[in-house]
Every structure is written in structure tokens, then in C-alpha cells.
GUTORGU-985981 format. One record per residue (C-alpha): residue number from 1; x, y, z. Coordinates in Angstrom, 2 decimals. Example, Ala and Ser with C-alpha at 12.3 -4.5 7.8 and 13.67 -1.06 7.14 Angstrom:
BEGIN
R    nr         u         v         w
R     1     12.30     -4.50      7.80
R     2     13.67     -1.06      7.14
! end
This chain:
BEGIN
R    nr         u         v         w
R     1    -16.94     18.04    -17.20
R     2    -13.43     18.82    -18.32
R     3    -11.11     15.82    -18.16
R     4     -7.52     15.83    -17.00
R     5     -4.86     15.50    -19.65
R     6     -1.86     13.19    -19.49
R     7      0.52     15.91    -18.33
R     8     -1.75     16.76    -15.42
R     9     -2.15     13.08    -14.54
R    10      1.62     12.51    -14.55
R    11      2.12     15.64    -12.45
R    12     -0.63     14.58    -10.04
R    13      0.80     11.08     -9.72
R    14      4.34     12.37     -9.20
R    15      3.32     15.00     -6.67
R    16      1.13     12.51     -4.80
R    17      3.98      9.98     -4.74
R    18      6.45     12.62     -3.56
R    19      4.08     13.80     -0.84
R    20      3.42     10.25      0.34
R    21      7.14      9.46      0.41
R    22      7.84     12.74      2.23
R    23      5.05     12.09      4.73
R    24      6.25      8.53      5.28
R    25      9.82      9.76      5.73
R    26      8.76     12.35      8.28
R    27      6.54      9.84     10.09
R    28      9.23      7.15     10.14
R    29     11.88      9.65     11.24
R    30      9.58     10.96     13.96
R    31      8.80      7.46     15.23
R    32     12.46      6.39     15.19
R    33     13.49      9.56     16.99
R    34     10.70      9.00     19.50
R    35     11.79      5.40     20.12
R    36     15.44      6.46     20.46
R    37     14.60      9.22     22.94
R    38     12.48      6.85     25.02
R    39     15.13      4.10     24.93
R    40     17.91      6.55     25.80
R    41     15.91      8.03     28.66
R    42     15.04      4.59     30.03
R    43     18.67      3.53     29.83
R    44     19.87      6.77     31.46
R    45     17.29      6.50     34.24
R    46     18.24      2.90     34.92
R    47     21.91      3.87     35.10
R    48     21.03      6.83     37.31
R    49     18.99      4.62     39.61
R    50     21.84      2.09     39.85
R    51     24.36      4.82     40.62
R    52     22.09      6.32     43.28
R    53     21.40      2.90     44.79
R    54     25.16      2.33     45.01
R    55     25.57      5.70     46.72
R    56     22.86      4.87     49.26
R    57     24.47      1.47     49.82
R    58     27.85      3.12     50.44
R    59     26.26      5.58     52.85
R    60     24.46      2.88     54.82
R    61     27.58      0.70     54.98
R    62     29.63      3.70     56.13
R    63     27.02      4.52     58.76
R    64     27.13      0.92     59.99
R    65     30.95      1.12     60.16
R    66     30.73      4.32     62.23
R    67     28.33      2.69     64.63
R    68     30.49     -0.47     64.78
R    69     33.56      1.59     65.70
R    70     31.60      3.46     68.33
R    71     30.18      0.20     69.72
R    72     33.73     -1.08     70.19
R    73     34.60      2.10     72.12
R    74     31.48      1.94     74.28
R    75     32.03     -1.68     75.39
R    76     32.58     -1.92     79.20
R    77     32.30      1.87     79.83
R    78     28.56      2.23     80.34
R    79     29.16      3.81     83.75
R    80     31.15      6.68     82.23
R    81     28.29      9.03     81.33
R    82     30.45     11.88     80.07
R    83     32.40      9.65     77.71
R    84     29.21      8.12     76.36
R    85     27.87     11.63     75.71
R    86     31.06     12.59     73.84
R    87     30.87      9.46     71.65
R    88     27.19     10.09     70.83
R    89     27.83     13.78     70.05
R    90     30.80     12.87     67.85
R    91     28.72     10.35     65.90
R    92     26.05     12.98     65.24
R    93     28.33     15.87     64.42
R    94     31.25     14.10     62.73
R    95     29.61     13.19     59.42
R    96     26.07     14.51     59.77
R    97     24.85     11.00     58.92
R    98     22.17     10.93     61.62
R    99     19.52     13.31     62.85
R   100     19.98     11.93     66.34
R   101     22.20      9.32     68.07
R   102     21.50      7.28     71.18
R   103     23.26      4.65     73.29
R   104     21.12      2.06     75.06
R   105     21.82     -0.60     77.63
R   106     20.69     -4.19     77.28
R   107     17.26     -3.35     78.71
R   108     16.57     -0.55     76.21
R   109     17.19      2.37     78.57
R   110     18.78      5.42     76.95
R   111     22.23      5.97     78.51
R   112     23.08      8.86     76.20
R   113     21.04     10.67     73.55
R   114     21.67     13.74     71.41
R   115     19.53     16.71     70.50
R   116     16.63     16.93     69.90
R   117     15.68     13.90     72.01
R   118     17.53     14.59     75.32
R   119     14.26     14.30     77.25
R   120     14.35     10.53     76.61
R   121     17.65     10.21     78.56
R   122     17.31      7.55     81.28
R   123     14.00      6.36     79.90
R   124     13.20      3.04     78.35
R   125     12.91      3.20     74.57
R   126      9.63      1.96     73.22
R   127     10.03      2.47     69.46
R   128     10.05     -0.31     66.86
R   129     13.70      0.16     65.93
R   130     14.92     -0.19     69.52
R   131     12.74     -3.23     70.12
R   132     14.09     -4.94     67.00
R   133     17.70     -4.11     67.96
R   134     17.27     -5.54     71.47
R   135     15.63     -8.66     70.12
R   136     17.97     -9.50     67.21
R   137     21.29     -8.19     68.67
R   138     22.89     -7.71     65.27
R   139     23.63     -4.78     62.94
R   140     20.22     -3.59     61.64
R   141     18.55     -1.05     59.45
R   142     14.95     -0.89     60.62
R   143     11.86     -0.62     58.52
R   144     10.47      2.94     58.46
R   145      8.23      3.50     61.48
R   146      6.35      6.32     63.22
R   147      8.28      7.36     66.30
R   148      6.75      8.59     69.58
R   149      7.59     12.11     68.38
R   150      5.40     11.45     65.29
R   151      8.34     11.43     62.92
R   152      8.82      8.85     60.18
R   153     12.15      7.29     61.13
R   154     14.69      4.76     59.90
R   155     16.84      3.52     62.80
R   156     20.34      2.15     62.11
R   157     21.83      0.19     65.02
R   158     24.86     -1.86     65.99
R   159     25.03     -4.16     69.06
R   160     27.50     -3.58     71.93
R   161     29.29     -6.62     73.28
R   162     31.64     -6.64     76.28
R   163     35.12     -8.11     76.45
R   164     33.62    -11.41     77.51
R   165     31.13    -11.39     74.65
R   166     28.15    -10.46     76.82
R   167     25.46     -8.27     75.24
R   168     25.49     -4.77     76.73
R   169     23.01     -2.91     74.49
R   170     23.32     -1.02     71.25
R   171     24.31      2.25     69.67
R   172     21.95      3.66     67.03
R   173     21.40      6.59     64.71
R   174     18.05      7.92     63.53
R   175     17.35      9.31     60.07
R   176     14.18     11.41     59.82
R   177     12.50     10.62     56.54
R   178      9.96     13.46     56.58
R   179     12.50     16.14     57.51
R   180     15.79     17.35     56.07
R   181     18.35     14.64     56.58
R   182     21.48     13.17     55.09
R   183     19.22     11.11     52.82
R   184     17.81     14.34     51.37
R   185     21.33     15.68     50.88
R   186     22.39     12.46     49.18
R   187     19.36     12.06     46.90
R   188     18.27     15.64     46.40
R   189     21.20     16.49     44.13
R   190     19.73     14.16     41.52
R   191     16.53     16.19     41.22
R   192     15.94     17.92     37.90
R   193     13.50     20.70     37.06
R   194     12.39     19.13     33.73
R   195      9.85     16.75     35.27
R   196     12.57     14.31     36.28
R   197     12.91     13.15     39.86
R   198     14.00     10.30     42.07
R   199     12.26      8.53     44.92
R   200     13.07      5.65     47.28
R   201     10.69      2.98     48.60
R   202     11.07      0.36     51.27
R   203     10.25     -3.32     50.88
R   204      6.53     -2.61     51.35
R   205      6.40      0.10     48.69
R   206      6.32      2.96     51.21
R   207      8.00      6.18     50.11
R   208     10.98      6.94     52.32
R   209     12.26      9.72     50.09
R   210     10.45     11.93     47.58
R   211     11.06     15.44     46.26
R   212      7.67     16.31     47.74
R   213      8.09     15.76     51.50
R   214      4.31     15.56     51.90
R   215      4.33     12.24     50.06
R   216      6.92     10.57     52.30
R   217      5.22      7.65     54.04
R   218      2.74      7.10     51.22
R   219      2.46      3.51     50.00
R   220      2.74      3.15     46.21
R   221      0.27      0.60     44.79
R   222     -0.07     -0.64     41.21
R   223      3.21      0.79     39.94
R   224      5.08     -1.98     38.04
R   225      8.45     -0.25     38.50
R   226      7.97     -0.23     42.27
R   227      6.82     -3.85     42.24
R   228      9.92     -4.92     40.33
R   229     12.41     -2.97     42.42
R   230     10.85     -4.39     45.61
R   231     11.53     -7.81     44.07
R   232     15.20     -6.71     43.87
R   233     15.21     -6.41     40.10
R   234     17.21     -3.95     38.01
R   235     15.63     -2.47     34.89
R   236     13.52      0.21     33.26
R   237     10.07      0.55     31.76
R   238      7.32      2.96     30.81
R   239      4.73      3.42     33.56
R   240      1.79      5.62     34.50
R   241      2.24      7.19     37.91
R   242     -0.34      7.90     40.60
R   243     -1.22     11.21     38.91
R   244     -1.95      9.45     35.61
R   245      1.19     10.84     33.95
R   246      3.22      8.66     31.60
R   247      6.71      8.27     33.02
R   248      9.93      6.62     31.88
R   249     11.31      4.90     34.96
R   250     14.61      3.21     35.77
R   251     15.00      1.28     39.01
R   252     17.63     -0.48     41.12
R   253     17.51     -2.11     44.59
R   254     19.48     -0.98     47.65
R   255     20.67     -4.32     48.96
R   256     21.86     -3.04     52.34
R   257     18.36     -2.02     53.45
R   258     15.83     -3.76     51.18
R   259     15.03     -0.41     49.61
R   260     14.51      0.45     45.99
R   261     15.54      3.55     44.06
R   262     13.36      4.73     41.14
R   263     14.50      7.48     38.81
R   264     11.91      8.72     36.35
R   265     11.15     11.44     33.85
R   266      7.84     12.28     32.23
R   267      7.29     11.15     28.64
R   268      6.15     14.64     27.65
R   269      9.40     16.19     28.92
R   270     11.42     13.52     27.12
R   271      9.68     14.17     23.82
R   272      9.53     17.95     24.20
R   273     11.14     19.67     21.26
R   274     10.57     16.87     18.78
R   275      7.88     18.86     16.97
R   276     10.21     21.83     16.63
R   277     12.88     19.59     15.14
R   278     10.36     18.12     12.71
R   279      9.35     21.62     11.60
R   280     13.00     22.55     11.12
R   281     13.50     19.48      8.92
R   282     10.39     20.39      6.94
R   283     11.63     23.97      6.52
R   284     14.93     22.78      5.11
R   285     13.24     20.18      2.89
R   286     10.65     22.54      1.36
R   287     12.96     24.22     -1.22
R   288     14.10     20.83     -2.49
R   289     10.48     19.71     -2.73
R   290      9.62     22.75     -4.84
R   291     12.60     22.02     -7.10
R   292     11.43     18.41     -7.51
R   293      7.93     19.62     -8.41
R   294      9.36     21.90    -11.10
R   295     11.46     19.10    -12.57
R   296      8.46     16.76    -12.53
R   297      6.37     19.40    -14.32
R   298      9.03     19.81    -17.03
R   299      9.45     16.05    -17.53
R   300      5.69     15.41    -17.57
R   301      5.23     18.10    -20.21
R   302      8.02     16.53    -22.27
R   303      6.51     13.02    -21.98
R   304      2.93     14.03    -22.66
R   305      3.52     16.42    -25.58
R   306      3.48     13.78    -28.40
R   307      0.33     12.14    -27.05
R   308     -1.34     15.52    -26.53
R   309     -0.58     16.45    -30.16
R   310     -1.94     13.12    -31.41
R   311     -5.08     13.55    -29.28
R   312     -5.69     17.01    -30.77
R   313     -5.16     15.63    -34.26
R   314     -7.72     12.90    -33.55
R   315    -10.38     15.59    -33.15
R   316     -9.95     16.57    -36.83
R   317     -9.78     13.15    -38.47
R   318    -12.52     14.20    -40.87
R   319    -10.52     17.16    -42.16
R   320     -8.62     17.01    -45.45
R   321     -5.23     17.64    -43.85
R   322     -5.60     15.18    -40.92
R   323     -2.92     12.87    -42.30
R   324     -0.48     15.78    -42.70
R   325     -1.12     16.96    -39.12
R   326     -0.51     13.51    -37.65
R   327      2.64     13.02    -39.76
R   328      4.13     16.24    -38.31
R   329      3.90     14.99    -34.71
R   330      7.38     14.19    -33.39
R   331      7.39     10.99    -31.35
R   332     10.41      9.76    -29.41
R   333      9.14      6.78    -27.38
R   334      7.58      3.45    -28.33
R   335      3.96      3.93    -27.23
R   336      3.58      7.29    -28.96
R   337      5.23      5.94    -32.13
R   338      2.87      2.95    -32.20
R   339     -0.16      5.18    -31.67
R   340      0.90      7.50    -34.46
R   341      1.46      4.55    -36.80
R   342     -1.95      3.05    -35.90
R   343     -3.72      6.38    -36.45
R   344     -2.14      6.85    -39.85
R   345     -2.96      3.28    -40.85
R   346     -6.54      3.60    -39.62
R   347     -7.01      6.93    -41.33
R   348     -5.68      5.50    -44.57
R   349     -8.04      2.52    -44.32
R   350    -10.99      4.78    -43.51
R   351    -10.27      6.99    -46.48
R   352    -10.13      3.96    -48.73
R   353    -13.44      2.65    -47.42
R   354    -15.09      6.03    -47.74
R   355    -13.79      6.25    -51.25
R   356    -15.11      2.81    -52.09
R   357    -18.59      3.22    -50.62
R   358    -21.00      6.08    -50.90
R   359    -23.93      6.75    -48.67
R   360    -26.36      6.26    -51.54
R   361    -25.27      2.68    -52.09
R   362    -25.27      1.52    -48.45
R   363    -28.29      3.25    -46.94
R   364    -32.05      2.83    -47.23
R   365    -33.49      6.04    -48.77
R   366    -36.75      5.88    -46.75
R   367    -35.40      5.33    -43.20
R   368    -31.77      6.40    -43.58
R   369    -30.67      3.06    -42.07
R   370    -28.03      0.80    -43.54
R   371    -29.40     -1.44    -46.28
R   372    -28.34     -5.02    -46.95
R   373    -25.25     -3.87    -48.85
R   374    -24.10     -1.64    -46.01
R   375    -24.85     -4.38    -43.53
R   376    -22.83     -6.88    -45.55
R   377    -19.83     -4.53    -45.70
R   378    -19.86     -4.24    -41.93
R   379    -20.24     -8.01    -41.48
R   380    -17.35     -8.69    -43.85
R   381    -15.14     -6.31    -41.86
R   382    -16.13     -7.88    -38.53
R   383    -15.51    -11.36    -39.88
R   384    -12.06    -10.31    -41.06
R   385    -11.25     -8.85    -37.62
R   386    -12.90    -11.84    -35.86
R   387    -15.08     -9.42    -33.93
R   388    -17.87    -11.27    -32.05
R   389    -21.34     -9.79    -32.33
R   390    -25.03    -10.47    -31.82
R   391    -27.84     -9.90    -34.29
R   392    -31.43     -8.90    -33.57
R   393    -33.89     -9.62    -36.41
R   394    -37.17     -7.65    -36.13
R   395    -40.46     -7.66    -38.03
R   396    -43.41     -5.27    -37.54
R   397    -46.50     -7.20    -36.47
R   398    -49.53     -7.03    -38.85
R   399    -47.88     -4.49    -41.12
R   400    -50.16     -5.46    -44.01
R   401    -53.18     -4.44    -41.94
R   402    -51.60     -1.02    -41.36
R   403    -51.14     -0.55    -45.11
R   404    -54.68     -1.76    -45.81
R   405    -56.27      0.38    -43.09
R   406    -54.25      3.58    -43.25
R   407    -52.63      3.44    -46.68
R   408    -49.09      2.96    -47.92
R   409    -48.03      6.53    -47.05
R   410    -48.94      5.87    -43.43
R   411    -47.10      2.56    -43.69
R   412    -43.97      4.44    -44.76
R   413    -44.34      6.72    -41.74
R   414    -44.59      3.66    -39.51
R   415    -41.34      2.31    -40.99
R   416    -39.62      5.64    -40.29
R   417    -41.08      5.64    -36.76
R   418    -39.73      2.16    -36.01
R   419    -36.32      3.10    -37.44
R   420    -36.16      6.17    -35.19
R   421    -37.14      4.18    -32.10
R   422    -34.47      1.54    -32.79
R   423    -31.76      4.14    -33.35
R   424    -32.80      5.95    -30.20
R   425    -32.46      2.77    -28.12
R   426    -29.14      1.59    -29.63
R   427    -25.56      2.20    -28.60
R   428    -23.46      4.56    -30.65
R   429    -21.49      1.71    -32.24
R   430    -24.48     -0.54    -32.94
R   431    -25.61     -0.83    -36.58
R   432    -29.35     -0.55    -37.31
R   433    -30.34     -1.86    -40.77
R   434    -33.50     -2.22    -42.87
R   435    -33.21     -5.51    -44.73
R   436    -36.71     -5.88    -46.25
R   437    -40.16     -4.31    -46.41
R   438    -41.04     -4.31    -42.68
R   439    -37.95     -6.24    -41.57
R   440    -35.13     -4.65    -39.54
R   441    -31.84     -5.94    -38.25
R   442    -29.61     -4.59    -35.45
R   443    -25.96     -5.66    -35.24
R   444    -24.42     -5.37    -31.75
R   445    -20.59     -5.71    -31.78
R   446    -18.95     -7.36    -28.74
R   447    -22.32     -8.28    -27.26
R   448    -23.33    -11.78    -26.18
R   449    -26.78    -13.36    -26.49
R   450    -27.86    -12.30    -23.01
R   451    -26.97     -8.65    -23.65
R   452    -28.65     -8.74    -27.06
R   453    -31.81    -10.24    -25.57
R   454    -32.03     -7.42    -23.05
R   455    -31.52     -4.87    -25.83
R   456    -34.23     -6.55    -27.95
R   457    -36.65     -6.48    -25.05
R   458    -35.86     -2.80    -24.56
R   459    -36.61     -2.11    -28.25
R   460    -39.85     -4.08    -28.04
R   461    -41.12     -2.22    -24.98
R   462    -40.20      1.17    -26.38
R   463    -42.04      0.57    -29.66
R   464    -45.05     -0.92    -27.88
R   465    -45.33      2.01    -25.45
R   466    -44.84      4.80    -28.01
R   467    -47.70      5.88    -30.30
R   468    -46.91      6.64    -33.92
R   469    -48.57     10.02    -34.49
R   470    -49.48      9.24    -38.08
R   471    -51.80      6.33    -37.28
R   472    -52.57      7.11    -33.62
R   473    -52.55      3.52    -32.45
R   474    -49.78      1.43    -30.87
R   475    -47.83     -1.00    -32.99
R   476    -45.77     -4.00    -31.93
R   477    -42.73     -5.85    -33.20
R   478    -41.47     -9.42    -32.94
R   479    -37.74    -10.03    -32.51
R   480    -35.32    -12.94    -32.89
R   481    -31.79    -13.04    -31.39
R   482    -28.64    -14.98    -32.35
R   483    -24.90    -14.54    -31.82
R   484    -21.66    -15.11    -33.74
R   485    -19.40    -17.01    -33.47
R   486    -21.57    -20.04    -32.94
R   487    -19.62    -23.27    -33.28
R   488    -18.68    -23.83    -36.94
R   489    -21.60    -21.80    -38.27
R   490    -20.88    -19.04    -40.77
R   491    -22.24    -15.52    -40.39
R   492    -24.87    -16.31    -43.01
R   493    -26.01    -19.29    -40.98
R   494    -26.15    -17.17    -37.80
R   495    -28.37    -14.67    -39.62
R   496    -30.58    -17.58    -40.56
R   497    -30.67    -18.62    -36.87
R   498    -31.91    -15.14    -36.00
R   499    -34.54    -15.37    -38.73
R   500    -35.70    -18.72    -37.32
R   501    -35.89    -17.19    -33.84
R   502    -37.98    -14.36    -35.31
R   503    -40.32    -16.91    -36.89
R   504    -40.63    -18.61    -33.47
R   505    -41.56    -15.24    -31.90
R   506    -44.23    -14.73    -34.58
R   507    -45.55    -18.21    -34.13
R   508    -45.57    -17.79    -30.37
R   509    -48.03    -14.89    -30.50
R   510    -46.00    -11.90    -31.76
R   511    -44.84     -8.86    -29.77
R   512    -42.11    -10.89    -28.07
R   513    -38.39    -11.71    -28.16
R   514    -37.17    -15.20    -28.98
R   515    -33.57    -16.44    -28.77
R   516    -32.05    -18.84    -31.27
R   517    -32.57    -22.44    -30.22
R   518    -29.26    -23.50    -31.81
R   519    -26.71    -24.57    -29.19
R   520    -23.25    -23.09    -29.87
R   521    -20.48    -25.47    -28.79
! end
């Protein structure tokens, strides 16, 4: 599998970082814009609701003033039918505040009534609004009720008192909630076509105005905005309406009538267009992103070039001109300069060691393993560098019997076989040595006793389970393990510890691994 080089890694890291930052920027910007749009819409709807509530208040107060003025005119003239009819007609036609107007005596009988309810003239009024007006004898705005004509009505009344203060009846105006009325004219101008609308509820949560006339009279349940405005609170919040649509609602109470105005707009309409804006930002940002990628590519190539050249030179360290190649590499930053210096120093030391030692003097001619001299060179170097290591001392079990039974030539083949098995089970940087007739030693750099014991057991099992073809029978090996450093003991003493562990393995029955019994403080 081909590995990435430093330039590719730097480019990958830079691009990934840039993409993450870009994504985070877009996400953060999108969320902030979303929050701002929601907050602005909530604030605007609350202001709109307050303004509308004020308008409804002004209308209701004006309607009460009209009725109060008329009540003053009507006092003591209840016998003048024509004048009463003129006053009622004027109230209905003058400002278009009411769908119908009536004048009642103190028993609730209609003395004058406008279209379309003339057929109630001279009859006793039986509706809720009239009953409340007769009972309380004060200016009133009734709760919405179903009239005898099956209309949903709000009845605004004002009492009539004579010159002596006696109660003579009332004058009232009806507003039809489920038909076109002044309330529709007043509130309908606030309706928007972008999923924004306004509605009004009474103190029980009943709709007394809605853009959909079919919903007038419906009682709203479970809507927190309605619950708060009924409690005469001002504010705004995000709600889910009866149709399971997320809405941004602002609300304000109408103090004159215990009503509440709610202005709301759907969340989807509020946030519409945000995606298009995000795409526009991305479209404008893309050229700059490409430019950044190009600059990152150039800089990563510039940074990685010295290390790439040194890495390529490391592949040819065994060539005669390796030193010259490394010396030609131009380095301009600290890490590359230190690596170049270390490579040249290491190459110089390696050349000196290779010049000092030859393979003939450090290897065993039969097995090709390091001999005692080669092993000692390695141990001296590790001691100088203070490199910890473990040693495995091995001895072929009953090797004399093999020589006696199969001959010395077969014994040599067994030695080669064991050497091959040990090399095949060792790590690339482990040193396998033949230090005597049938004695072997494995040096494991940077390995502790536990790791060395596992390796020794692996060697033992492999040799035990593999048949040497020359003799055709399995052979076994006993192994002793020790590690350096071990307290104040020298390397020579540690080797002796391993030899003692080997002797313990032999004494314990052979074909086993024994660790040094010396405790290293």
C-alpha cells in the first residue's frame, strides 16, 4: 500500500482545516441569521399585536362614546318614536361601527331597531347582551354569544338615565363576528399573504376574529400565546398552532373588552430564502477557497521538499555516493537541518564500523549467525548508548545423542535448522548469535523480561513442532531469559544470569523456558 508523503499530509491537513472552518462559519452564520430572523419576527409581531390592540381599544372607546352621546339625547323622549328611529339610524350609518343598533326601555322592549332586525321592534329582547345590560345598568361590552338569529354577536351598550337619574333602558350596537363588520375592516388590513395573519380571542379563548370566517367561534385550547394574552400579558413566543405548524406569535390584550390580539407568522415563511442566501455566500466564497488551496499546495511543497529529498536519499544509504547526495540537500528550517546532520553522522559512523569489521570476523561460518565477537560488538554499542535489552540463552537438548546416532554431518544440519527457526521467529532488529557448539543466544533490544519470555516460548514451540528433514525426528531446546539493566549488574553478569536460567531449565526437565531468578532493584 502506497503511503502518503509529507506534502500530501500537509495539504490534506490544511484542506481539512479550511473545510472545517468554512463549514463552521457557514453553520454559525446560518444559525445566527436564523436566530436574528426569529427574534426580529417575534419583536415585530409583538409590536404589531400591541398596535392592533390599541386600535381595537380606540374603536371600542369611540363606540362607547357614540352610544353615550346618543343615550344623553334619548333620555326622556322614549315616546317620540320618529326621533328614536332617527337616532338609531344615525348611529348605524354615521360611522359604520355597528351592524345593527337598537334602543330598549327599562323592561328590555325594543323601542327602535335598525335593519336587518326591524321585526324585533316592540318585542322583548331575550339575548344575553340585552339581559346583561338590563341587569348591570352600566356601559358594557358583552361576551360573544349566539343571537336568536344564529349570529355570533358582540353587543356594546350604554344605559339611559332620565333627568332625575331614573333608569330608562339602554342603547346598544351589535357587531356580527361571523359576518363582515367594522371589526373585519379594522383587523383585515393587517393580513399578509406570506403565512402571516392576525386573530382576536375573548377571555375564554374563543375566536372572535380570524382571517378564515369559518373558524370564528372556535375555542383555542393548548396554545400558550392565547393563554398568556387571556391573562392580560404582553409578549411573544414560538408556538405550534392547531394545524401543527410552527408559528412565531406576538400578543397583546385589549383592555376595554377583555380580548386578546395575536399576530403570528409561520416559521417556514420567516426563514424562507435563507438557503438561497447561504448558496450565494458559498458562490462568492468558492473562488477564494480555490486560491487558498493553491497557496497551501505551494507552501506544502516548499516545506516538504527538503524532507522528501532526505527520505529519497535514505533509500540509497548503501550506495557509494550516499554522503554526497545527502550533502546536496538544501535545508532551511531546524528539523530538516537536524535530520540531515543526524543522517550524515550516522552514515559516517556506519561506514567506520563497516570498515572496522568484516563479515568473516563476526559471523559463524556454519549457521551464518553472529559469533561471540559480533555479539560483543553489538553489546558494547548498546552499553554505550544505554539501550536496554533482554537476552535469551538456548541449548539444544541431547545434542550429543544426535551426533552419536546420526553423525556429525547430521548434527551440523540440526544446528543450521535451529538457526533458521530462530531467525524466522525473530524481529528484524533482534540479533541471533551462535556462541558455542549447540548454544545460541538471541539479543532483543528494547524488550523487557516478559516480552523476552514470550519470544523464547515462541522459539521453543516452533522448534519442537517442526521436524528437521535430515534426521526426521523432532528436537527440543531449553532456554534461559535475563534482562539488562539489572540493578548494578554488568552486561557480563546479566549474560551469566541467562546462563544460570538456562541451567535451571535443563535441570527442570529440558524443553522449557526459565527466567533469571535474580531480582533487579
